[in-house]
DOTI-111141 format. One record per residue (C-alpha): residue in one letter; x, y, z. Coordinates in pm, 1 decimal. Example, Ala and Ser with C-alpha at 12.3 -4.5 7.8 and 13.67 -1.06 7.14 Angstrom:
<sites>
+------+----------+----------+----------+
| rest |       px |       py |       pz |
+------+----------+----------+----------+
|    a |   1230.0 |   -450.0 |    780.0 |
|    s |   1367.0 |   -106.0 |    714.0 |
+------+----------+----------+----------+
</sites>
This chain:
<sites>
+------+----------+----------+----------+
| rest |       px |       py |       pz |
+------+----------+----------+----------+
|    x |   1398.8 |    326.0 |   -148.5 |
|    x |   1279.8 |     10.3 |    -25.5 |
|    x |   1503.4 |   -305.4 |    -24.3 |
|    x |   1272.3 |   -588.4 |     57.0 |
|    x |   1006.4 |   -696.7 |   -182.3 |
|    x |    776.9 |   -862.2 |    113.8 |
|    x |    470.5 |  -1033.9 |    -43.3 |
|    x |    186.1 |  -1276.9 |     -3.6 |
|    x |    192.7 |  -1593.3 |   -231.1 |
|    x |   -135.8 |  -1786.1 |   -217.3 |
|    x |   -133.5 |  -2131.5 |   -343.8 |
|    x |   -478.6 |  -2149.8 |   -525.7 |
|    x |   -452.9 |  -2556.1 |   -584.9 |
|    x |   -459.8 |  -2579.1 |   -227.4 |
|    x |   -685.2 |  -2284.7 |   -116.9 |
|    x |  -1046.2 |  -2458.8 |    -12.2 |
|    x |  -1224.7 |  -2126.7 |     75.2 |
|    x |  -1264.0 |  -2191.5 |    439.0 |
|    x |  -1190.2 |  -1831.0 |    510.7 |
|    x |   -995.3 |  -1899.6 |    798.1 |
|    x |   -776.9 |  -1612.1 |    656.9 |
|    x |  -1062.9 |  -1351.7 |    670.0 |
|    x |  -1132.6 |  -1437.4 |   1049.7 |
|    x |   -755.6 |  -1463.3 |   1153.4 |
|    x |   -713.2 |  -1110.0 |    992.9 |
|    x |  -1027.6 |   -957.7 |   1184.9 |
|    x |   -929.4 |  -1114.3 |   1510.3 |
|    x |   -550.2 |   -991.2 |   1490.0 |
|    x |   -622.7 |   -647.0 |   1333.0 |
|    x |   -913.2 |   -579.3 |   1521.8 |
|    x |  -1105.6 |   -520.2 |   1189.0 |
|    x |  -1477.5 |   -399.0 |   1196.6 |
|    x |  -1719.9 |   -637.7 |   1085.0 |
|    x |  -1846.3 |   -408.1 |    796.1 |
|    x |  -1474.9 |   -368.1 |    697.2 |
|    x |  -1276.6 |   -590.3 |    472.6 |
|    x |   -902.9 |   -650.9 |    462.3 |
|    x |   -897.8 |   -990.4 |    310.2 |
|    x |  -1174.5 |  -1163.9 |    114.7 |
|    x |  -1173.9 |  -1492.0 |    -38.6 |
|    x |  -1380.7 |  -1465.9 |   -384.1 |
|    x |  -1532.9 |  -1771.0 |   -543.2 |
|    x |  -1413.9 |  -1819.7 |   -915.8 |
|    x |  -1678.3 |  -2049.0 |  -1127.5 |
|    x |  -1771.9 |  -2300.8 |  -1149.8 |
|    x |  -1697.7 |  -2248.0 |  -1521.3 |
|    x |  -1758.9 |  -2527.6 |  -1790.6 |
|    x |  -2021.2 |  -2813.2 |  -1847.8 |
|    x |  -2016.1 |  -3113.0 |  -1613.4 |
|    x |  -1803.6 |  -3339.3 |  -1639.5 |
|    x |  -1541.7 |  -3067.9 |  -1725.0 |
|    x |  -1583.9 |  -2803.8 |  -1451.0 |
|    x |  -1341.0 |  -2583.1 |  -1316.3 |
|    x |  -1355.0 |  -2374.8 |   -965.6 |
|    x |  -1141.5 |  -2230.7 |   -743.4 |
|    x |  -1111.1 |  -1959.3 |   -462.3 |
|    x |   -919.9 |  -1655.6 |   -519.4 |
|    x |   -819.9 |  -1447.1 |   -187.5 |
|    x |   -820.6 |  -1087.7 |   -254.2 |
|    x |   -570.3 |   -858.8 |    -51.8 |
|    x |   -346.3 |   -571.7 |    -83.6 |
|    x |   -131.1 |   -673.7 |   -360.2 |
|    x |    152.9 |   -444.2 |   -183.6 |
|    x |    215.0 |   -266.7 |   -527.8 |
|    x |    569.1 |   -148.6 |   -597.3 |
|    x |    433.8 |    157.2 |   -766.9 |
|    x |    106.9 |    199.1 |   -557.3 |
|    x |   -168.9 |    451.7 |   -703.0 |
|    x |   -322.0 |    476.1 |   -362.8 |
|    x |     -1.0 |    663.9 |   -237.4 |
|    x |     28.2 |    871.6 |   -553.3 |
|    x |   -325.0 |   1017.0 |   -512.7 |
|    x |   -324.3 |   1062.6 |   -117.3 |
|    x |   -334.5 |   1423.4 |    -52.8 |
|    x |   -188.3 |   1399.9 |    303.0 |
|    x |     79.9 |   1131.1 |    263.3 |
|    x |   -135.8 |    901.6 |    497.0 |
|    x |    -91.3 |    644.1 |    238.9 |
|    x |    287.4 |    554.5 |    229.4 |
|    x |    553.8 |    301.9 |    187.2 |
|    x |    759.5 |    170.1 |    436.0 |
|    x |   1111.3 |    102.5 |    470.2 |
|    x |   1032.8 |   -262.2 |    395.2 |
|    x |    840.8 |   -170.9 |     99.3 |
|    x |    486.1 |   -249.5 |    267.0 |
|    x |    201.6 |    -23.6 |    165.6 |
|    x |     19.1 |    128.6 |    469.2 |
|    x |   -178.7 |    389.8 |    602.4 |
|    x |   -121.1 |    626.7 |    899.8 |
|    x |   -458.2 |    670.7 |   1038.1 |
|    x |   -373.4 |   1020.1 |   1205.2 |
|    x |   -308.0 |   1158.0 |    868.3 |
|    x |   -614.6 |   1006.9 |    691.4 |
|    x |   -888.1 |   1242.9 |    618.4 |
|    x |  -1115.6 |    993.6 |    475.1 |
|    x |  -1136.4 |   1132.2 |    125.0 |
|    x |  -1158.7 |    770.4 |    -25.4 |
|    x |   -925.0 |    884.9 |   -305.6 |
|    x |   -722.8 |    600.9 |   -237.1 |
|    x |  -1012.2 |    333.6 |   -263.2 |
|    x |  -1110.8 |    506.6 |   -625.6 |
|    x |   -730.9 |    475.4 |   -731.6 |
|    x |   -670.6 |    109.8 |   -610.9 |
|    x |   -722.0 |   -128.1 |   -932.0 |
|    x |   -819.4 |   -415.2 |   -708.2 |
|    x |  -1073.4 |   -289.3 |   -480.6 |
|    x |   -895.6 |   -398.7 |   -164.5 |
|    x |   -929.4 |    -87.6 |     69.8 |
|    x |  -1214.6 |    -60.4 |    288.6 |
|    x |  -1347.6 |    283.4 |    476.7 |
|    x |  -1445.1 |    238.8 |    815.7 |
|    x |  -1743.8 |    424.9 |    887.0 |
|    x |  -1694.9 |    431.3 |   1267.7 |
|    x |  -1326.7 |    581.5 |   1260.6 |
|    x |  -1374.2 |    769.4 |    925.4 |
|    x |  -1046.1 |    636.2 |    794.3 |
|    x |   -939.8 |    390.2 |    512.2 |
|    x |   -804.5 |     43.5 |    586.8 |
|    x |   -629.3 |   -248.7 |    440.8 |
|    x |   -407.0 |   -501.9 |    480.8 |
|    x |    -72.2 |   -422.3 |    653.5 |
|    x |     81.0 |   -779.9 |    607.7 |
|    x |     59.1 |   -799.7 |   1011.2 |
|    x |    342.8 |   -559.0 |   1039.1 |
|    x |    299.8 |   -588.8 |   1434.7 |
|    x |    364.6 |   -967.2 |   1381.8 |
|    x |    655.9 |   -917.1 |   1167.8 |
|    x |    826.9 |   -695.2 |   1419.6 |
|    x |    841.1 |  -1000.0 |   1651.5 |
|    x |    958.2 |  -1231.9 |   1361.5 |
|    x |    609.3 |  -1379.3 |   1325.0 |
|    x |    445.0 |  -1452.1 |    991.3 |
|    x |     96.8 |  -1259.8 |    899.2 |
|    x |   -213.1 |  -1396.2 |   1075.2 |
|    x |   -335.2 |  -1515.8 |    747.8 |
|    x |    -50.9 |  -1725.4 |    666.5 |
|    x |    -33.3 |  -1879.7 |   1019.9 |
|    x |   -419.5 |  -1947.9 |   1015.9 |
|    x |   -420.2 |  -2125.9 |    682.8 |
|    x |   -545.5 |  -2460.3 |    746.4 |
|    x |   -472.5 |  -2589.7 |    386.0 |
|    x |   -122.3 |  -2443.3 |    409.4 |
|    x |   -201.1 |  -2232.4 |     87.8 |
|    x |    -36.7 |  -1891.6 |    196.6 |
|    x |    331.1 |  -1797.5 |    212.6 |
|    x |    518.8 |  -1486.2 |    311.6 |
|    x |    857.2 |  -1354.8 |    240.2 |
|    x |   1095.7 |  -1145.2 |     64.5 |
|    x |   1044.3 |  -1236.2 |   -353.3 |
|    x |   1404.7 |  -1072.5 |   -378.5 |
|    x |   1528.0 |  -1338.9 |   -115.3 |
|    x |   1575.9 |  -1667.6 |   -297.8 |
|    x |   1569.8 |  -1863.4 |     27.1 |
|    x |   1240.0 |  -1699.6 |    143.7 |
|    x |    929.1 |  -1929.4 |    175.4 |
|    x |    736.4 |  -1715.8 |    -79.8 |
|    x |   1043.4 |  -1747.7 |   -340.8 |
|    x |   1059.0 |  -2097.0 |   -254.4 |
|    x |    743.9 |  -2199.5 |   -354.1 |
|    x |    717.6 |  -2006.4 |   -656.9 |
|    x |   1012.1 |  -2162.5 |   -786.0 |
|    x |    890.4 |  -2499.2 |   -694.6 |
|    x |    559.9 |  -2428.1 |   -878.7 |
|    x |    719.7 |  -2327.7 |  -1192.5 |
|    x |    689.1 |  -1969.5 |  -1407.7 |
|    x |    386.5 |  -2093.9 |  -1593.7 |
|    x |    213.7 |  -2154.6 |  -1303.2 |
|    x |    248.9 |  -1844.1 |  -1120.1 |
|    x |     -2.3 |  -1541.9 |  -1168.7 |
|    x |    -63.0 |  -1225.8 |  -1078.5 |
|    x |   -382.0 |   -962.2 |  -1114.5 |
|    x |   -353.1 |   -742.3 |  -1396.0 |
|    x |    -64.2 |   -487.5 |  -1379.0 |
|    x |   -172.9 |   -141.0 |  -1483.3 |
|    x |    170.8 |     33.9 |  -1431.5 |
|    x |    158.9 |    -50.4 |  -1031.7 |
|    x |    360.2 |   -365.2 |  -1027.5 |
|    x |    149.9 |   -575.4 |   -789.3 |
|    x |    390.2 |   -814.5 |   -564.9 |
|    x |    125.6 |  -1077.4 |   -443.2 |
|    x |    144.4 |  -1406.6 |   -640.9 |
|    x |    -92.3 |  -1674.9 |   -713.4 |
|    x |    -35.2 |  -2039.8 |   -802.5 |
|    x |   -270.1 |  -2218.3 |  -1014.2 |
|    x |   -191.7 |  -2534.2 |  -1237.3 |
|    x |   -413.4 |  -2579.8 |  -1535.6 |
|    x |   -481.0 |  -2916.9 |  -1421.9 |
|    x |   -699.6 |  -2730.3 |  -1138.1 |
|    x |   -816.1 |  -2467.4 |  -1343.4 |
|    x |   -758.1 |  -2211.5 |  -1594.2 |
|    x |   -628.4 |  -1856.3 |  -1461.4 |
|    x |   -888.7 |  -1588.2 |  -1458.2 |
|    x |   -854.8 |  -1286.8 |  -1273.8 |
+------+----------+----------+----------+
</sites>
């Protein structure tokens, strides 16, 4: 059983939609051009001028506590490591795409060249040398934070606490308990997921 709750926290009040996170992810993880592990989705504009709302919503693996992708994988290729990170063992992946269908957030991609499914790994290779995920390091707006949600002193826990519970959001929970969190204050826009 995992003891950590490693997750990304993304401050949507700060995100400028530059897609630097997408680029850094592709570079660090050698992600193919037609494969997406990290995607910035534009939300809006909503409303009528001058009362218009608009923000950017980065779509990443939610690192679910009860991931459906792991549950449906026939070979055990999709699994949770000892730090609670949902990963894919490429050697075991059959490319059946069951996990893609099971993911409620559409954050898994099929690599047509290697014939396996891929997704965000929270840059476990960087964590192994005490570095943050590439997207966190590259964020020009300083909108991304990473850490253990179970550790009150982690960067992720600190920014969530500072934002206030009423301004912290997550994607819909369909029994999978997503861990990624988004900060969005109503002065910026109403939360829409």
